[in-house]
Each structure stands twice: as structure tokens, then as C-alpha cells.
C-alpha positions as CSV (number, residue, x, y, z in Angstrom):
1,M,85.0,96.9,-33.3
2,I,85.9,98.6,-36.5
3,R,83.2,99.3,-39.0
4,A,85.5,98.9,-41.4
5,R,85.8,103.3,-51.9
6,T,86.9,109.2,-69.6
7,A,91.2,110.9,-70.0
8,S,90.4,107.5,-70.2
9,L,87.5,107.9,-72.4
10,F,89.4,111.0,-73.6
11,V,92.2,108.6,-74.2
12,L,90.0,106.4,-76.2
13,M,88.7,109.2,-78.3
14,L,92.1,110.5,-79.1
15,A,93.1,107.0,-80.0
16,V,90.2,106.7,-82.4
17,A,91.1,110.1,-84.0
18,A,94.6,108.9,-84.5
19,A,93.4,105.7,-86.1
20,G,91.7,107.8,-88.7
21,S,94.4,110.3,-89.2
22,A,98.1,109.8,-88.7
23,A,98.5,113.6,-88.6
24,C,96.5,113.6,-85.3
25,A,99.1,111.4,-83.7
26,A,101.9,113.5,-85.0
27,V,100.3,116.6,-83.7
28,L,100.0,115.1,-80.2
29,G,103.5,113.6,-80.4
30,F,102.8,110.0,-79.6
31,E,104.5,106.8,-80.8
32,P,102.6,103.6,-81.7
33,L,101.7,101.2,-78.9
34,V,102.3,97.5,-78.7
35,E,99.2,95.7,-77.6
36,G,99.4,94.1,-74.2
37,T,97.9,94.0,-70.7
38,S,97.7,96.8,-68.3
39,D,100.0,96.4,-65.3
40,G,99.2,92.7,-65.0
41,A,95.4,93.4,-64.9
42,T,93.2,90.3,-64.8
43,P,89.5,90.0,-65.5
44,S,87.3,91.0,-62.5
45,E,85.7,88.4,-60.4
46,T,82.5,90.3,-59.9
47,S,79.2,88.8,-61.0
48,T,79.0,91.3,-63.8
49,D,81.9,89.8,-65.8
50,G,81.4,88.1,-69.1
51,G,83.6,87.3,-72.1
52,V,84.0,89.9,-74.7
53,D,82.2,87.8,-77.3
54,A,80.1,85.7,-74.8
55,E,76.8,84.3,-76.2
56,P,74.0,84.1,-76.1
57,F,71.9,87.2,-75.3
58,D,69.0,85.1,-74.1
59,G,67.3,87.6,-71.7
60,G,66.2,86.5,-68.3
61,P,67.5,87.8,-65.0
62,A,71.0,88.4,-66.3
63,C,69.6,91.0,-68.6
64,T,67.6,92.9,-66.0
65,D,70.0,92.9,-63.0
66,L,72.5,95.7,-62.5
67,G,75.1,93.1,-61.5
68,V,75.6,93.7,-57.8
69,P,74.4,91.8,-54.7
70,A,71.2,93.1,-53.1
71,R,71.0,95.0,-49.9
72,P,70.9,92.5,-47.0
73,A,68.1,92.1,-44.6
74,V,68.7,93.4,-41.1
75,T,69.3,90.7,-38.5
76,A,69.3,91.0,-34.8
77,A,73.1,90.6,-34.7
78,D,73.6,93.2,-37.3
79,A,71.3,95.7,-35.6
80,A,73.1,95.1,-32.3
81,A,76.6,95.7,-33.7
82,D,78.1,99.1,-33.1
83,A,79.7,101.3,-35.7
84,G,83.4,101.6,-35.5
85,D,86.0,104.1,-36.7
86,P,85.9,105.0,-40.4
87,V,88.1,103.0,-42.8
88,H,90.3,104.8,-45.2
89,M,91.6,103.2,-48.4
90,A,93.7,104.8,-51.2
91,V,93.7,103.6,-54.8
92,K,96.9,101.9,-56.1
93,L,95.6,100.7,-59.4
94,F,93.4,102.5,-61.9
95,D,92.7,100.2,-64.8
96,F,90.5,100.8,-67.9
97,G,91.5,97.4,-69.4
98,I,93.8,97.7,-72.3
99,D,93.9,93.9,-72.8
100,K,91.3,93.2,-75.5
101,T,91.3,89.5,-74.8
102,A,90.1,90.0,-71.2
103,A,86.5,90.2,-70.1
104,A,85.1,93.7,-70.0
105,V,84.2,95.0,-66.6
106,G,81.3,97.2,-65.7
107,F,77.6,97.0,-64.8
108,N,74.3,96.5,-66.6
109,L,73.5,100.2,-66.2
110,D,70.3,100.2,-68.3
111,H,69.1,96.8,-66.9
112,A,68.8,95.4,-70.4
113,C,70.8,93.4,-73.0
114,S,71.6,95.2,-76.2
115,P,73.2,92.9,-78.8
116,D,72.0,95.1,-81.7
117,I,70.6,98.5,-82.4
118,A,67.0,97.3,-82.2
119,S,67.6,96.4,-78.6
120,S,69.4,99.6,-77.6
121,T,67.7,101.5,-74.7
122,C,68.4,104.9,-76.5
123,A,67.9,106.1,-80.1
124,T,70.9,106.2,-82.4
125,N,71.6,106.7,-86.1
126,I,74.9,104.7,-86.3
127,D,75.1,101.5,-88.3
128,E,75.3,98.0,-86.9
129,E,79.0,97.8,-87.5
130,T,79.7,100.9,-85.5
131,F,77.2,99.8,-82.8
132,A,79.0,96.4,-82.5
133,K,82.3,98.3,-81.9
134,Y,81.0,100.6,-79.2
135,G,77.4,100.2,-78.0
136,R,76.9,96.5,-78.1
137,D,76.8,95.0,-74.6
138,R,79.9,93.2,-73.4
139,G,79.1,89.6,-72.7
140,D,75.8,87.8,-71.9
141,K,75.0,89.8,-68.7
142,G,74.4,93.1,-70.4
143,I,77.6,94.8,-69.3
144,D,77.5,98.4,-70.5
145,N,81.1,99.7,-71.3
146,S,81.3,101.4,-74.7
147,G,84.8,102.5,-73.8
148,F,86.0,98.9,-73.9
149,G,85.5,98.8,-77.6
150,L,87.1,102.1,-78.2
151,L,90.2,101.0,-76.3
152,A,91.2,98.8,-79.2
153,Y,92.2,101.9,-81.1
154,L,94.9,102.7,-78.6
155,T,97.2,100.5,-80.8
156,Y,97.2,103.4,-83.2
157,L,98.2,106.0,-80.6
158,G,101.1,106.4,-78.3
159,D,101.5,105.2,-74.7
160,A,101.0,108.6,-72.9
161,F,97.4,107.8,-72.2
162,A,97.5,104.0,-72.2
163,P,96.1,102.5,-68.9
164,V,99.6,101.4,-67.9
165,E,100.9,104.9,-68.3
166,I,98.0,106.4,-66.3
167,N,98.8,103.9,-63.5
168,K,102.5,105.0,-63.7
169,R,101.4,108.6,-63.1
170,L,99.3,107.4,-60.1
171,A,102.3,105.5,-58.8
172,A,104.4,108.6,-59.2
173,G,101.9,110.5,-57.0
174,E,100.6,112.8,-59.7
175,F,96.9,112.0,-58.9
176,G,95.0,109.6,-56.7
177,Y,91.9,108.8,-54.7
178,V,91.1,108.1,-51.1
179,L,87.9,106.3,-50.2
180,R,86.3,106.5,-46.7
181,L,83.9,103.8,-45.5
182,G,81.9,104.9,-42.5
183,N,79.1,103.5,-40.3
184,W,80.2,99.9,-41.0
185,N,79.5,97.3,-38.3
186,G,82.6,95.3,-39.3
187,L,80.5,92.3,-40.3
188,P,79.9,90.6,-43.7
189,E,76.4,92.0,-43.7
190,D,75.5,95.7,-43.1
191,D,72.5,97.3,-44.7
192,D,73.5,100.9,-44.2
193,V,77.0,102.3,-44.6
194,I,78.4,105.5,-46.0
195,V,81.1,105.8,-48.7
196,E,83.0,109.0,-49.7
197,I,85.5,109.5,-52.5
198,F,88.2,112.1,-52.2
199,P,90.1,112.8,-55.4
200,A,93.7,113.7,-54.7
201,I,96.2,115.9,-56.6
202,G,99.3,114.3,-55.2
203,A,101.0,113.0,-52.1
204,W,102.6,114.9,-49.2
205,N,106.2,114.6,-48.1
206,H,105.9,114.5,-44.3
207,P,109.4,114.0,-42.7
208,D,109.4,113.4,-39.0
209,G,109.2,116.8,-37.2
210,G,109.0,118.7,-40.5
211,A,106.4,120.6,-42.3
212,R,104.3,119.0,-45.1
213,T,105.5,119.6,-48.6
214,P,104.0,118.4,-51.9
215,G,105.6,116.1,-54.4
216,A,106.0,112.8,-52.6
217,K,105.9,109.4,-54.3
218,P,103.4,107.2,-52.6
219,T,104.8,104.1,-50.9
220,F,101.4,102.3,-51.0
221,T,101.6,101.7,-47.3
222,R,99.3,103.0,-44.6
223,D,101.7,105.9,-43.9
224,D,100.9,107.6,-47.2
225,E,99.3,111.0,-46.9
226,W,97.4,112.1,-50.0
227,M,96.7,115.7,-50.9
228,R,92.9,115.8,-51.2
229,D,91.6,118.0,-54.0
230,R,89.9,121.0,-52.3
231,R,87.4,121.3,-55.2
232,F,85.6,118.4,-53.7
233,Q,85.7,119.4,-50.1
234,N,82.4,119.6,-48.3
235,V,82.3,121.6,-45.1
236,V,85.4,120.7,-43.0
237,D,86.3,117.0,-43.5
238,A,83.8,115.6,-45.9
239,S,83.5,115.0,-49.7
240,R,81.0,116.3,-52.2
241,I,81.2,112.8,-53.7
242,K,79.2,110.8,-51.1
243,S,77.0,107.8,-51.2
244,A,74.4,107.3,-48.4
245,N,72.9,104.5,-50.4
246,A,75.5,101.8,-49.7
247,W,75.7,98.5,-48.0
248,V,77.8,95.4,-47.4
249,T,76.6,91.9,-48.3
250,G,78.6,88.7,-48.2
251,G,81.6,90.9,-47.5
252,R,81.1,92.9,-50.7
253,L,80.7,96.6,-50.6
254,V,78.1,98.2,-52.9
255,A,77.7,102.0,-53.2
256,S,75.8,104.2,-55.6
257,F,76.5,107.9,-56.3
258,Q,74.4,110.5,-58.1
259,T,77.6,111.8,-59.5
260,A,81.3,110.8,-59.1
261,T,84.2,112.8,-60.6
262,L,87.5,110.9,-61.1
263,P,90.2,113.4,-62.2
264,I,93.4,112.1,-63.9
265,T,96.5,114.0,-65.0
266,V,97.4,114.9,-68.5
267,P,101.2,115.0,-69.4
268,D,102.6,118.6,-69.4
269,D,99.2,120.0,-68.3
270,K,98.6,121.2,-64.7
271,K,94.8,121.0,-65.3
272,P,93.4,117.6,-64.6
273,L,91.0,115.9,-66.9
274,D,87.8,115.2,-64.9
275,I,85.9,112.0,-65.7
276,A,82.4,113.0,-64.5
277,L,80.2,109.9,-64.1
278,Q,76.5,110.1,-63.6
279,E,74.7,107.4,-61.6
280,A,78.0,105.8,-60.7
281,F,78.4,102.5,-58.8
282,I,81.3,100.8,-56.9
283,S,81.3,97.2,-56.0
284,G,84.2,95.2,-54.5
285,M,85.2,92.7,-51.8
286,L,86.4,94.0,-48.4
287,V,89.5,92.1,-47.4
288,P,91.8,92.6,-44.4
289,D,94.8,94.8,-44.8
290,G,96.9,94.7,-41.7
291,T,94.7,96.0,-38.9
292,S,92.3,97.6,-41.4
293,W,90.6,96.8,-44.6
294,R,90.8,97.5,-48.3
295,L,88.7,96.9,-51.5
296,D,90.0,94.2,-53.7
297,S,89.5,94.3,-57.5
298,A,86.6,96.6,-57.2
299,I,84.6,97.7,-60.2
300,V,83.6,101.3,-60.9
301,G,81.0,102.2,-63.6
302,G,78.7,104.9,-64.7
303,R,77.4,107.2,-67.5
304,W,79.7,109.9,-68.9
305,R,77.8,112.6,-70.8
306,T,79.2,113.6,-74.2
307,A,78.9,117.2,-73.3
308,D,81.0,116.7,-70.1
309,M,83.6,114.7,-71.9
310,L,83.9,117.1,-74.9
311,G,84.0,120.0,-72.4
312,Q,87.2,118.4,-70.9
313,V,88.8,117.5,-74.2
314,R,88.4,121.1,-75.6
315,T,90.5,122.5,-72.7
316,I,93.5,120.1,-73.1
317,Y,96.8,122.1,-73.1
318,I,99.7,121.2,-75.3
319,K,103.0,122.5,-74.0
320,D,105.4,121.6,-76.8
321,T,104.6,118.9,-79.3
322,A,105.4,118.6,-83.1
323,G,106.3,122.3,-83.3
324,L,103.1,123.4,-81.5
325,K,103.8,125.3,-78.3
326,N,101.5,126.7,-75.7
327,V,98.2,125.9,-77.4
328,V,94.9,124.5,-76.3
329,L,92.8,122.0,-78.2
330,C,89.9,124.4,-78.5
331,D,92.0,127.0,-80.3
332,P,91.2,127.6,-84.0
333,G,93.5,126.2,-86.8
334,L,95.1,122.8,-87.0
335,L,94.0,121.7,-83.6
336,F,90.4,122.2,-84.6
337,D,90.8,119.4,-87.1
338,V,92.1,117.2,-84.3
339,Y,89.1,118.0,-82.1
340,T,86.7,117.4,-85.0
341,A,88.2,113.9,-85.6
342,V,87.9,113.1,-81.9
343,K,84.4,114.4,-81.7
344,K,83.2,112.2,-84.6
345,E,84.2,109.1,-82.7
346,V,82.8,110.4,-79.5
347,C,79.5,110.9,-81.1
348,D,79.5,107.5,-82.8
349,G,80.2,105.8,-79.4
350,R,77.2,106.9,-77.4
351,D,75.2,104.0,-76.0
352,L,73.1,105.3,-73.1
353,R,71.1,108.2,-71.7
354,S,72.7,110.2,-68.9
355,T,69.9,109.2,-66.5
356,S,68.2,105.8,-66.0
357,R,64.8,107.4,-65.8
358,D,65.1,108.0,-69.6
359,D,66.1,104.5,-70.5
360,A,64.0,102.6,-73.0
361,K,62.0,105.7,-74.0
362,N,63.5,106.0,-77.5
363,L,65.2,109.2,-76.5
364,P,68.5,110.1,-78.2
365,C,71.7,108.6,-76.8
366,D,73.7,111.3,-75.0
367,S,76.3,109.5,-72.9
368,F,79.0,106.8,-72.8
369,S,78.9,103.8,-70.5
370,T,82.2,103.2,-68.8
371,G,83.7,100.6,-66.4
372,L,87.1,100.2,-64.8
373,R,88.8,98.2,-62.1
374,I,90.5,99.7,-59.0
375,D,92.6,98.1,-56.3
376,T,93.1,99.9,-53.0
377,Y,95.3,99.7,-49.9
378,A,94.6,100.8,-46.3
379,V,95.8,104.2,-45.1
380,S,95.7,105.6,-41.7
381,A,93.9,108.9,-42.6
382,A,92.4,110.7,-45.6
383,G,95.1,113.4,-45.6
384,P,94.9,117.2,-45.6
385,F,93.2,119.2,-48.4
386,A,95.2,121.1,-51.0
387,D,94.5,123.5,-53.9
388,L,95.2,123.1,-57.6
389,P,97.5,125.8,-59.1
390,V,95.7,128.8,-60.5
391,L,95.5,128.6,-64.3
392,A,94.8,131.1,-66.9
393,T,91.4,131.1,-68.6
394,R,91.4,128.9,-71.7
395,C,89.4,128.7,-74.9
396,T,88.9,132.4,-75.3
397,K,90.1,132.8,-78.9
398,D,87.5,133.7,-81.6
399,G,86.8,130.9,-84.0
400,G,87.7,128.1,-81.5
401,I,85.6,125.4,-80.0
402,P,82.8,127.0,-78.1
403,E,81.9,126.2,-74.5
404,G,79.1,123.7,-74.2
405,D,79.9,122.0,-77.5
406,D,78.1,118.6,-77.8
407,C,77.1,116.0,-80.4
408,A,74.0,116.5,-82.5
409,P,71.1,114.4,-81.2
410,A,71.7,110.7,-81.9
411,S,68.2,109.9,-83.1
412,P,67.5,108.0,-86.3
């Protein structure tokens, strides 16, 4: 029996910067987008969904629940079932939800509904209008996803970082993720499973009888071999991104992670942009896929610290755009103005603390909530590990953006 897993917020922030300054868009060399859906994305079917403007915020269980099914009770049948081989699933869709008319996806990370500043679970000095764009919960179940409001500004930016373009880069094999589900009893109920996430830097070419070479385009079939990012390797064949607090109930997988890093590629830059989520969750239905299993329309959510996000933004490399060549966003001069515009919107968008133990203590907001949808497909194995290219040290010029830059405390 088989016992069967934010660029983008960076994307959002750059979009906001471009909204306030056409020069920013010119510097980064993007053309305006036409609003639309992302790769045919549809609203999630999870219990955390709610309309963008759903009303009312009337409290009750919907405003205290995270939005995932509870761990099941152990039955005699469950206890007697043996664990089978691990199940491997690779991501084929990575969707932050460009469609503003669709329901936002995510979780009620702070276990509260926050329709206004007074009900926020962290302290902020923004006005109600700004809070409504970013920090206000999405729907009547307390969904925390400040990035969803910021995505609206992508209409002022180009398509290089739009969700559909990110998905195109995934489809081209520029980046990816493999999830491993272990210790599953193969039944709709299992109170104790293990989930690992392996970020990937590409896919392997593996012709019959030939040596592996990088640069393959994934076929999204079980024969794909992904190049697992060695930065996240733990011991021999394990991931540093691991959840031992995971279960299956009603056929739905739920897993929580202390931290979960989701790297994506940046055009013309060999350094990935790492989306580092704190207290992350995954929830999605397990459905058959040939002789194995996959996660269908799964939701990923968590808290992205502003310090971590700005630390990634400052190191973005620009190869050749609008007359600027071989520069990094942290360098002094014109690009500093771009970074400053991005940073302002980043700081205005904070809606959570980086850890749940600090919720509802009137402490300054220091993180963004984020939520996205993923679809997966079954693969036969996780694939070998590979190294990123060695890159020169960045952000060393005097007068540039310093390491550790963050927003000022967001207290009133």
C-alpha cells in the first residue's frame, strides 16, 4: 500500500513603485500590462476562500480558525495501516492571482478578522485608505494576503514579473519545486505524515544511456527529473524545508513549516529571488495521478518579513535595461531612487507580525501576509541535487543600500 507538497511580493512592490513613478518602469524596461487572469487560474476551493469584498466581518468561528481541517482522530484501521513508499510531486503552476475579480487565497494566519486598522493584530501608522488596499482581510473568513491588494498595481508595470510570466519560466524549467509526502497510510485519514519541499534550479536532460545535463524543459510527466537546489539539502537525501507537523483528513493534506523558502527566477539574473515565509502552511486535496498522487489546487501561505524581502530586492541585478548595464539595485545613484520608491510601498503594506506569538500584542507590524495557489503532478523521484552558479559579491559600493535595511517601526 502506498502512503501516498514575494519576486512575487517583490513583483508587487516593483509594480507599486512603477505606479508612482513612470521613470521606475523605464529604468526596469517593462511595458504596461493588460489586466487579465493568470494562466486560467480559478478561485481556490479550500475552506479559506472568500470574495474580495465579501461581507460582513461578523466574528465567530470564521474569524478564529486558520482555515484548514483539524488533525483527525486515530482509528483502529488507521493505526493498523502500514506506511508505503514516499510520494513525489512537482509543481506545474505557481499562481499569485493576478485576476483582481477572483477570490483571494490564503489563510487566517493571525486567527482574527481585521476589516479596519482598529482590529489589526499589529500596530501600524498607515491611514485607513492604505490599510484597505493592503492590510484589510480578504473576505469574511479573515484571509490574510496583503499581496493580493498590491497585485492590482501590476497594471502599471510590465509583464516580466506577472504571475503568468513567472509560470512561463517555471514551464521553461528555469525553477521549480518537488514535494515529498512520507509516512502516509494511503487512506483519507492519517494523523501523522511528513512533508518536505525541495526547491529546484532547473530540470535535467537525461537521454537513455547518456549522462545528465542541465537545461531541460519539463514535460510535466512522471519522467521529469528536477535539479534540486543544494542550498536546501539536509544530510544525503532530505530537505531543510520539512514539516513533521502534518496530517491528512478527508483526503486533504495539511502541513505547517517553521520556515519555507520558495525561490523564483529573475530575468537576466542568475541569482534567484528567495521568498522566505515564516510559519508557512500548505493545504490541498490529494487526488490520484496515474499510479501515484498529486496535490490539486493547493494553497500556500505564510508571513514574509520586510527585512527578508528588502534584503532580496536590494540584490537584484540588471544586465542591460534603459541604458543601465551590469548594475545592482542596491548601488548608489538612480537605482537608489527606484529602491526608495519600492521600499515605501513595502513599508505601507505590512499587516502582520513575523511570528504568531506576537499577534494581538500591539507590537509594530513587520511582515507581509502572502498566499498563492499551486498545482502539482506526480514524478517518480525527487531528482539529483545541483549547485547554483558562483556569483560575485554584490552591494559593496559605498553609498548604496546597506545590508539589513528594513522599514522603520510601523507603530502609531
